[in-house]
N, C-alpha and C positions, 0 to 999 in steps of 0.2 A: 400698850394696854394698861400697864401699871399706873402710868401717869394719868390716863383718862379715868381710871377707876378710883385711885387713891390720892391723886394730886401730884403736882410737880415735885415737891420735896421728896416724896417716896420714890418717884421715878428716878430722880437724880441720885438718891442714895443707892438704889439698885445698880445704876450704871457705875457709880464709884466702886461698889463692891466687886463688880465684874472686872473692872479695869485694874484692880489692885495688884494681881499677879504680874501684870505687865509693868506697871509703874514702879514696883519694887525692884525691877531690874535696871532701871534707868540711872544714868549719872546725873549730877546736878545740872549740867549744861544741856542735857537732852530736854526735849519738849513734847508734851502731849496736848493736842488741841481738839476741841469738839468742832467738827465741820457742820453737822446738822443732825438732828434727831439722835440716832444711835451710831452715827459715823464719826470716827476719830482718825486723826493723823498723828503719827509719831515721827519725830525728827531725831535721829541718832547722830550727834554731831562729832563724835570721836570714837569711831569703831571701824572694824573691817567688815567686808561682806560676809565672811564666814561667821563672825561673832553675831552679826545681826540676824543671820539665818538661824543660828543656834538659839538665840533668844526668842525668835518667832516660834520655832518648833517646841521649845519648852513651855512657852505660854499657851500654845495651842493644846498641848497635852494636858496641862492643868485645867483649861477650860472644858475639855472633853470629859474629864473626871467629875466635873460639877454639872454635867449635862447642859452646859451653856453653849448654844450654837453661835459660833463666831466665824466670820469669813475674813481671812487675811489676804491682802494683796500687797506685795512689796515691790519697790522700785529702787534702783541704785543710780547714783551719778558720781 
C-alpha cells in the first residue's frame, strides 16, 4: 500500500526499516535476499539451529513491539 500511494522509494525505505533488526544480527557472510514483494529469505551460513532459532525469536519480539506483522518460516539443512 505504501508503494502504491507514495511511490517505490518510500515502499523500499519502509521495508529496509522493518528489516533492520534482523539485518543487524547477521554476520558478514550471511545473506538477505528479496524474493518478491514483501517476502525475504535469509541464509545463515555459519550458525547452529539453536542460534538461528534464538535470532528469529528476538527479531520477532522486536517486530511485535513496533506493531509490525511479520510471519516467519524457518527451515534447516
